[in-house]
N, C-alpha and C positions, 0 to 999 in steps of 0.2 A: 610400358612393360615389354621386355624382350619377348619375341614370338614363342620361345620354348618354355617360358615360365609357367604358363597355364598347364601345358601337358606334364611338366615336371612335378607340379603340385599334385595334379591328378594321379600321376604314377606313384608318388609318395603315399597317397592315401590308399591306392590299390595295394601297394606293398605292405602296408600295415594290416589291412584287411586280409590280404592273401597269405601273409606269414602266419596269421592266426588260424584262418579258416580254409583258404585256398579255393573254394568253389567259385567258379565263374570268372576267375581272373583272366583267363584267356579271352573270353568274350569281351570283358571290359577293356582289355588292352587292344583288341582288334577295333572296337568302337573308337577308342582314343586315337589310334593310328589313322583311321579313316577320317576322323574329325580334323586332324592336322594336315590332311590332303594326300595321304598315301592312297594309291589306287591298285598297285600290283599286289594281288592277294598272296602270291608266293613269298614276296619280300616281307609283307605284313606278317605272314605266318612265321617266317624265320625270326623276325624281330620279336614277335610274341613269345616264341620259345626261349629266346635269350633272356628277355625280361622275366619270364616265369622262372627260369633256372636261377637267376640271381636272387629273386624273391625267396624261392624255396631253399636255396643254398644258405642264405643268411638265417632263415628260420630254422633250418636243420642244425646249424652250429649253435644257435640259441637253445634248441631243445636238447642237444647233446650236453651242453654246458650245465643245464639244469637237471639232467638225468630223467628227462621226460619221454624217452624213446622205449617202445616195446620192440626190442631188437629182432626177435623171430618174425613177428608180423611185419615189421618194417622191411626186413630183407625180402620177404615174399612180395610185398607191394612194389619194392624197388625193381625186382626182376620183371614183374608184370608191366610196370610203367616203361621200362627200357625196351622190352620186346614190342609192346603196343605202340610206343612212340616211333620206333624204327619202322615198323610196317605202315603205320599211318602216314609218316612222311614219305615213304617210298611210293605209296599209291597216290597220295595227294598231289605229288608233283606231276603225275601223269594225267590228272583230270583237268578239264577246262576250269579256269578261274571262276566262271559264272556258276558252275555246279558247286564249287566249294563255298562261294558266297551265299548261295541259296541254302546249302546245308547248315552253315553257321547261323543264318537268320532263323531258319525253321527250328533248329535245336535250341537256340537261345530263347526263342519265343515259347516253345513248348515247355522248357524248364521253368520259365517265369510263370506261366499259367499254372503248371502243376504245383509249384511251391506256394503260389498265391492261394490257390484253392485249398491246398492242404493246410495252410496256416489259418485261413479265414472262413472256410466253409463251416456252416452250422451243422452239428451232428445231432 
């Protein structure tokens, strides 16, 4: 099996999931990039953004074609995402990679625990 077949299959599955739901694809992509041997967190982050952009771009065209977009709300979210993405990238490049790695691990773990408890806690 060629060395990139496994990551390509994983990314295909992430793209299907991400195009529908979107939550957590950045963390999944960072985990996959680390698994294939990348160690530079800034390069991983940049590639994660490109992969996420492609996934969301394809999904957006699909949603436009099917008339499934609430344009007013979508415009507000787009502006917020662009502003937030710009500032996050600006400041993330100035932080040590170890801090970013810890932040990603802590955030991913906290979200996993939160959603697990929310889904399976007995009330």
